N, C-alpha and C positions, 0 to 999 in steps of 0.2 A: 548155348546162350549166344546171342548176337554179339558181334564185335562192337566196341565203343570207339567212336571218332571224337576226340576232344578238340573242339573248334577254338583256336586261339589266333589273335591277330598276328602274332609272331612270338618268338621265344628269346630274342636277343636282348641286349641291355636297353634298347630303345623302348621295350615294353616291360622292363623290370618293375615289379611292385609286389606287394603282399598277395594280391589276388592271383598273380601269375604263379608265384611259388606254391600257394595253396592248391591251385589247380593241378600243377605238375606232381605234387605230393599225392593228390587223390588219384591221378593217373597211375602212379606206381602201385598204389594199394589195389586199384581195380584189376591190374594185371595179374594179381594173385587169385582172381576169381574168373576172369574171362579175358580174351584178347582185347587190347586197347592200344591206341596210338594217337599222336598229335596230327591234326590237320590245320594248316594255316590259311588265312583268307585275306590278310592285308599285305603281308610281306612273304614272297615266295622264298623258301629256305631249303637248302640242300639237306636231304635225309628225311624230309617231312612231305606228306601229301599236300596238294594244293586244292582247295575247295572247288574252284571253278573247273578244274580238270575232272573231278568226280561227278559234277553235275552236267557234264556234256552228254549229248546223245539222246535219242528218243526212248531208249530202253532203260533210262536212269532209275525209274521207280522200281522195276523188277530186279535190276542188278544190285540195288542197295537195300533190298528187303531184309538182308541178314546183318544190317548195320543200324546202330543207334547213334545219332549225332548229339553231342553234348554241348549246348550253348552255355556260356558263363560270363562273357564280357558284357556287363549291363548296358553300356552305351551303344552296343552293336546289336543287341537282341531284336530290337524292333525292325531292323533291316534283314537280319538272318532268318527270322521265323517265317516270313512269307516265301523265301527261297526254298525252304525245307518243308513247305506246307503238305506235300503229298508223301513225304518220307517220315521215318521214325525219328522224332526229335524230342529231347528233354531239355529243361533249363536247370542248371546247377546254380542256384541263387545265393549270392553272397550278400551284397548290400541290397537295399530296397529303395523305393521312391523314384525310380527312373521314369515313371509315368506311363509305361506301355501296359497293354493287356495281352493275355495269351488265351488261345482257345483251349477248350477242354481236352483236345487231342494231344496237348503238350504237357506231360507230367512234370512236376517241379520237385527238385531235391534242394532243401535249404541247409545252410551250415549253422544256423542258430534258430532257437525257438522264437526269437523276436521276428526274424524273417519268415518263419513258418506261420506265425499269426497274421502277418501282413498279407501273405498270399492265400491263406485260408479264407480271408474276407474278400480279397480282390478277385480271386479265381476259385469260387466255391465248388465248381464242378470238375476241377482238375484233380488228378491223383497227386497227392502231396506227401513228401517224406522228409524226415529229419536225419541228416547224416553229419555228425560232429566233425569239426576240423581236427586234424591230427596234431597231437603234442608228442614230439619224438621222445623216446625213452632216454635220450641223452640229457634231457632237462630233469635233473635230479639234484637234491640238496647234498653237497659233498661234505657238509659238516666241518668246513674249514674256516680259517680266519678271513674276516671281511675288512679290507683296507680302504674301501670306498664308502663314504657315508651316504651319499645321494647320487643316484644314477638317473640320467634322463636322455632320451633320444630327441634330437631337435625336430625331426620330421613328425608332423601331425600335432606337435605341441602348441598350445595356445599362446597368444601374445602375452597374456598375464603370466604364464609360467616362465617364459623366456626373458621378459623385460622387467618383471617385478620380483617374482618369488625366487628365481635362481640367483640373481645378483645379491639378494638379501641373504640367502643361505650360504653363498660363497664367503661371506664375512664371518660365518659361524662354524663351518665344517668343510670337509673335503667333498667337492662336487665334481662329478665327471659328466661332461656333456658330449654325447656322441652325435656327430653330424656326418658320418661316413658309414659305408657298409661294413658290418662286422661278421666275420666268418664264425667266430667262436662266441656266440652270444650267451651260451650257457655258462661259459667261463666268467664273463662279466657279471652275470646275475649272481654267481656264487661268490663274487668279490664284494658285491654291494649289500649294504644293510637296508637301504630304502630305494625303491624305484618309483619315479613319478611319471604318470601318463594322463594327459588331459587332451582328449581329441574332440570334444563336443563342438568347439569353435571351428575346427578344421572341417568337420562333416557338415556343419551348418552352412559354411561357405560353399562347399561342394554341391550341396543341395540333395545329397543322398545319405544313406545311413551307414554307420559302422557295422559292417556285416558280422563280425565276430570279435576281433581284437585279440590277436594271439599273444602279444607281448606281456600283458599283465598276468595271463595264466602261466606263461613260460617262466616269468619271474617268480610267481608264487610256488611253482613246482620246484624251483631251486632254493626255496627257503627265504627269498627276499621279501621284505615287507612292502606292500604296494599301496600307494596313494593314487587313486584313479578317478576319472569321471565314470559315470555308469550309464552312459547313453547307449541306446539301441542294443546291439548284440552283446555288449559288455554286461548288460543286466541279466543275461542268461546265467552267469556264474558268480558275479561279484556281489558280495553281501556286506555292505559297509558296517563296521564295528564288529563283525564276526570273522570275515576272512580278508578284509582289506579296510582301507580308510578312504573316505570321499575327499577328493582334492578340490581346491577352490571353494572351501567351505566358509562362506560369509565374508571373511576378511583375510588379508595377507598375514596379519599378526596371528590369527587363530591357526592358520596353516603352519606358520613357523613354530608356534608353540607345540602343536601335535607332532610335527616331524622331528623336532629336536628331542622331544620326550621319548619317542620310539628309538632314536639313535642312542640316547644316553642310558636308557633303561633296558634296552635289548628286548622289548616286548615282542611276543611272537603270536601272530595270527597265521592261519594256514588253511588251504583248501582241504576238503575232506578227501581221503583216498578214493572213495567211491566216485566222486565227481571227476577226479583226474583219470581214473580207469576208463571212464566213458570216452575219453579223448585219446586213449592209447591205440596203437595200430591194431591190436588183436580184436578189440571191440568193434572198431570201424569195419574191419574185414568181415566180421560176423554179420553186421548190419547190411553191408553191401551184398552179401549172398542172398539175404532175404529180399532186399529192395530190387535187385536186378532180376531175380526170379519172377517177381510180380510184374515188373516192367515188360519182360518178355511175354508173359501171359497176356498183358494188356495189348501189346502190339499185334499179337495173334488175333485177339478179339476185334481190334480196330479194322482188320482186313475184311471182316464179315458184317460188321454192324456200324451204323451211323450214330452219332451223338443225338439224343432225343430229349434231353433235359433242358427246359427253358433257361436261356442265359440270363443271369442276374445283372443286366446292363442298366444304363441310365433310364431308358424308356420302361423297362420292366419294373424298376423300383418306383418310378413315377406312377405307373399304373396301379401298383399295389398300394401306394400311399393314397391314391384317389379312392380306391375301393374301401380302404379303411375309414377315410373321412366320410364317405357316402354311407357306410354301415352305421357310423356313429350318429349321423344326421337322421337316418331312418329310425334308429332306436329312440332318439329324443322326441321325434314327431309322434311316436306311438303313445308317449306319455302326455 
């Protein structure tokens, strides 16, 4: 199997975010299947390869035939893809709606079925795969006492949540607001009865989608009751009234009523074990073995054959619509 080079802008605190942590987790899982390492391209870092160094020289294409470059940073893909045009490159897609297109020569691996559907329509002639994000085995229900009524992380939370709902809840129950990095998140989820997550506003402002949304699943895995938005990738696994509750439901008063009822009656909704198993490391490694084997087969094929399926771009769609209208007119004129 070819070696995988995971392209990241950098790995220091300057680039810290959920996407970076998810990509580094995927890298560690890939290492169980084939060689893999980080390559940075915005910030040169000791201990990591530098992309521009790899792309130097006239013999670059032949020298890197045994490598697959993994692009993941959505805002940078439009610039990275042309630089890797003659090389083996794939896109590990988290969020969607960045606005760029990819040629059929770039396979796409998505972290959610929501993103899978987006690229299935936008890039219909690319190879596309679904690889779930990892939920570590440390996220389990410890069956212990829960001394926090409501837990919420400030980052990505809506203004409604922070300015209206949380202040109102603080007058009725114990609320813990986290606005700092937490090493032991599974410990907090096991102490909380209810976890609130409302990211729809955040992603609307960002202009891209919620790629997956790890925290609600991690909270559910720990037995915490979740009130969440169900935008984008969250809709992959959240099922309001069956494994979670929909947050920001019509009015603040209705939210309060439902949250306090869950706290006071200790109602229990949970994810199915089957759904959780899909996101555990063992299943992801199994899927990686299948996906990477097919990708290697594809890049072998690409060396011998050119893409010859018409691209479903703007002009092709316009042409097909024109043909459809013309066919309808001809049919009408016959009658």
